[in-house]
C-alpha positions in Angstrom: 12.2 -24.2 14.8 9.0 -23.6 13.1 5.6 -23.3 14.2 2.3 -23.5 12.1 -0.4 -22.1 13.8 -4.2 -21.4 13.2 -7.4 -19.5 14.5 -10.8 -18.3 14.1 -10.6 -15.0 11.8 -12.2 -11.8 13.4 -14.8 -12.6 10.1 -16.0 -15.7 12.5 -16.3 -18.0 9.6 -12.5 -18.5 8.0 -9.5 -20.2 9.8 -6.6 -18.2 9.5 -3.5 -20.0 9.0 0.2 -18.7 10.1 3.7 -19.5 10.8 6.2 -18.6 13.6 10.1 -18.7 12.7 12.3 -19.3 15.8 16.3 -19.2 15.0 18.5 -22.0 16.5 19.6 -19.5 19.4 18.4 -16.9 21.7 16.3 -14.5 20.6 16.5 -10.9 21.0 13.0 -9.8 19.4 9.9 -10.8 17.5 8.7 -9.2 14.2 5.7 -10.1 12.6 5.4 -9.6 8.8 2.0 -8.5 7.2 1.5 -9.1 3.6 -0.2 -7.2 0.8 -3.1 -7.7 -1.3 -3.3 -10.4 -3.8 -0.2 -12.5 -2.6 0.8 -14.4 0.4 3.5 -14.9 3.7 5.7 -17.0 1.3 6.4 -14.4 -0.7 8.5 -13.6 1.9 10.9 -16.3 2.7 14.4 -14.4 2.0 13.0 -11.6 4.4 11.9 -13.9 7.1 15.5 -16.1 6.7 17.1 -12.3 6.9 15.1 -11.6 10.1 16.2 -15.2 11.9 19.5 -15.1 11.2 19.5 -11.6 12.9 18.0 -13.2 15.8 14.5 -12.6 15.4 11.5 -14.9 15.7 9.3 -14.2 12.4 5.4 -14.4 12.6 3.4 -14.3 9.3 0.1 -15.4 8.1 -2.4 -15.7 5.2 -4.9 -13.3 5.1 -9.0 -13.8 5.0 -9.4 -14.7 0.9 -5.4 -15.0 0.3 -3.1 -17.8 0.4 -3.3 -20.7 2.6 -6.3 -19.5 4.3 -8.3 -19.0 1.1 -7.3 -22.4 -0.3 -8.3 -24.2 3.2 -11.5 -22.2 3.5 -12.5 -22.1 -0.3 -12.6 -18.2 -0.1 -10.5 -16.8 -2.7 -11.4 -12.8 -2.5 -14.0 -13.3 0.0 -12.9 -11.5 3.0 -16.0 -12.0 5.2 -18.9 -9.8 6.2 -17.1 -8.1 9.4 -15.5 -4.7 7.7 -12.3 -3.1 7.0 -10.6 -3.9 10.2 -11.1 -7.6 9.9 -7.5 -8.6 8.9 -5.8 -5.9 11.4 -7.9 -7.6 14.2 -6.5 -10.7 12.7 -3.3 -9.8 12.9 -3.2 -8.9 16.8 -5.0 -12.5 17.1 -1.6 -13.4 15.8 0.7 -11.4 18.0 -1.4 -13.0 21.0 -0.6 -16.2 19.8 2.9 -15.5 19.3 3.5 -13.6 22.8 1.8 -16.8 24.4 4.4 -19.0 23.3 7.1 -16.5 23.7 6.1 -13.6 26.4 8.5 -10.5 27.2 10.5 -9.6 23.6 10.0 -6.4 22.0 7.9 -6.8 19.1 8.1 -5.3 15.8 5.6 -4.8 12.6 7.0 -4.9 9.2 4.0 -4.5 6.7 4.1 -4.3 3.1 1.7 -2.2 0.5 -2.1 -3.8 2.0 0.2 -4.9 4.8 1.3 -1.4 5.7 -2.4 -0.3 5.6 -3.4 -3.2 8.2 -0.3 -2.1 10.2 -0.8 1.1 10.4 -4.7 0.4 11.4 -3.1 -1.7 14.2 -0.6 0.8 15.2 -3.6 3.2 15.8 -5.7 0.5 18.0 -2.7 -1.4 19.5 0.3 0.7 19.2 1.3 0.9 23.3 2.3 -2.9 22.8 4.8 -2.3 20.2 8.4 -1.4 19.5 8.6 -0.1 16.3 6.9 -0.1 12.8 8.2 -0.6 9.4 5.9 0.2 6.2 7.3 -0.6 2.7 5.1 0.3 -0.1 2.4 2.3 1.6 0.2 5.1 0.1 -0.8 8.4 1.2 -3.8 9.4 -0.4 -4.5 6.8 -2.6 -6.1 7.8 -6.2 -9.3 7.0 -6.3 -10.0 5.3 -3.1 -12.6 7.7 -2.2 -14.4 7.6 -5.1 -14.6 4.0 -5.3 -15.6 3.7 -1.7 -19.0 5.4 -3.1 -19.0 3.0 -6.2 -18.9 -0.1 -4.3 -21.3 1.0 -1.5 -23.9 1.8 -4.0 -23.2 -1.9 -5.7 -23.2 -3.3 -2.0 -26.8 -1.5 -1.5 -28.3 -3.1 -4.7 -27.3 -6.3 -3.6 -24.2 -7.3 -6.1 -21.9 -7.5 -2.3 -21.3 -11.3 -3.2 -20.5 -10.6 -7.1 -17.2 -9.4 -8.8 -17.0 -6.8 -11.0 -13.6 -6.4 -12.4 -14.3 -2.8 -13.6 -14.2 -1.8 -9.5 -10.4 -3.3 -9.4 -9.7 -1.5 -12.8 -10.8 1.6 -11.3 -8.4 0.8 -8.0 -5.5 -0.6 -9.4 -5.8 -0.5 -13.1 -3.9 2.7 -13.9 -0.9 1.1 -11.7 1.2 0.3 -15.2 1.2 3.9 -16.3 5.1 4.3 -16.5 5.9 0.5 -17.1 5.8 0.6 -20.7 4.4 -2.2 -22.3 1.9 -4.2 -20.0 0.9 -7.5 -20.9 0.7 -9.4 -17.4 -0.7 -6.6 -15.9 1.7 -6.8 -12.5 4.7 -4.8 -13.9 4.1 -2.4 -11.4 5.2 -4.2 -8.8 9.0 -5.1 -10.1 10.9 -4.4 -13.1 12.0 -7.8 -13.0 10.6 -10.3 -15.5 11.3 -13.2 -12.8 9.5 -11.7 -10.2 6.6 -10.5 -12.6 6.4 -14.3 -13.5 6.6 -15.9 -10.8 4.1 -13.6 -8.9 1.3 -14.5 -11.9 2.0 -18.2 -11.8 2.2 -18.6 -8.2 -1.0 -21.0 -7.5 -1.5 -19.3 -3.6 -1.4 -15.7 -5.2 -4.5 -14.2 -5.1 -3.8 -11.2 -7.1 -5.3 -12.9 -10.3 -8.4 -14.2 -8.6 -11.8 -12.3 -8.3 -12.2 -10.1 -5.3 -15.4 -9.9 -4.2 -17.0 -6.5 -4.6 -17.9 -6.4 -0.5 -14.1 -7.1 -0.3 -12.7 -4.1 -2.3 -15.4 -1.8 -0.5 -13.4 -3.1 2.9 -10.1 -2.6 1.1 -11.3 1.3 -0.4 -12.5 1.7 3.6 -9.3 0.5 4.8 -7.1 3.5 3.3 -9.6 6.0 4.1 -9.3 5.2 8.3 -5.4 5.4 7.8 -5.2 9.1 5.7 -4.0 12.1 7.5 -3.4 13.6 10.8 -6.5 12.2 11.7 -5.3 8.7 11.8 -1.5 10.0 12.8 -2.7 11.4 16.3 -4.4 8.1 17.0 -0.7 6.4 17.3 0.9 6.9 20.4 3.5 9.3 19.9 6.4 6.9 21.7 5.9 4.4 18.6 9.0 5.3 16.1 8.4 4.4 12.2 10.7 3.3 9.7 8.9 4.4 6.3 10.6 2.9 3.2 9.8 2.3 -1.0 10.5 3.0 -4.4 10.3 6.1 -5.9 8.9 4.5 -9.3 6.0 2.9 -7.1 2.5 3.8 -8.0 1.0 3.0 -4.9 3.0 5.6 -3.1 2.1 7.9 -5.9 6.2 8.0 -7.1 7.4 8.9 -3.3 5.1 12.0 -3.0 2.5 9.3 -1.1 5.4 7.8 1.1 6.4 11.3 2.2 2.4 12.2 2.8 2.5 9.5 5.3 5.7 10.2 7.3 5.1 14.1 7.4 1.3 13.1 9.2 3.5 11.1 11.3 5.8 14.0 11.8 3.2 16.7 12.4 2.0 14.6 15.0 4.8 14.8 17.2 6.0 11.0 15.9 9.6 9.8 15.5 9.9 8.7 11.8 12.8 7.8 9.6 12.3 7.6 5.5 14.3 5.8 3.3 13.1 6.0 -0.4 15.4 3.9 -3.0 15.5 5.8 -6.5 14.4 3.8 -9.8 12.5 1.0 -8.2 9.0 0.2 -8.0 6.8 -1.3 -5.7 8.6 -4.5 -4.0 11.8 -3.2 -3.2 12.5 -6.3 -0.9 12.2 -8.5 -4.4 15.0 -7.1 -6.0 18.2 -9.2 -5.9 20.4 -6.0 -6.1 19.0 -4.4 -3.2 17.2 -6.7 -1.2 20.0 -7.4 1.6 20.3 -3.5 1.6 16.2 -3.1 2.4 16.4 -6.0 5.2 19.4 -4.5 7.0 18.1 -1.4 7.3 14.9 -3.2 9.1 16.9 -5.1 11.0 19.3 -1.7 11.5 15.9 0.0 13.1 15.0 -3.1 15.3 18.3 -3.3 16.6 18.7 0.2 17.4 15.4 0.2 19.1 16.2 -2.7 21.2 19.6 -0.9 22.4 
């Protein structure tokens, strides 16, 4: 069964579009997939199918400024004016809608890349209602974020919030292809598979190649600041387990260093955290055909173990 749902964003302007995938058997839990920057939730159809086959209801939406939400609201790259917690609050609203339809199930989050930042922000505020969280392709101290916050704040103060300056995107993400050899598309850092790169670059629902407003980039940089260090981890309920996964050639996770930074913040504040790093793989470990089944089964095993 498939439900399409929509709701008013926390930005009080956009209608967010989402989907609830229900297995044709008695479910054992719910997992909410939170997609990353510049993409959309249908890039996770393989994972969604694996979770449904394993007995989980799956919920996912397209963030403000992204995917179908951006198409329907004509708001590509524009996240509104309500701050860096906007997407997190939207994800919590989706959780509420799902639980109204399917109450009483163990509830999990899976967040990739920016989605992992949103999941970490969510866990700090609403973690008591969760059973477990998987973060994938996450970052520790994000390179250049602190400087970007200052530069972008100055641009906003000067009245340039509704403009899009590609130089800011370059400062935040332009360095990510540094280990990829020849860079032609600009997204080579996500995956070494040329087909995945081409599919990502040509996807009409993909916001990665569309301009992002300076204000939205400011929120993006702020988002990383609020989930950094033991100061963030201390806000997360100690009873909430984490599964932290990524590739050791992922620039977002600083080639493994940032992945372990996050796990150590959690460990140092008394949390249960399991870490798995896949050697030789870039940002989207779930989009490599040779390991994606293993990646998905690891997440399913994590969730199954917590239900038992």
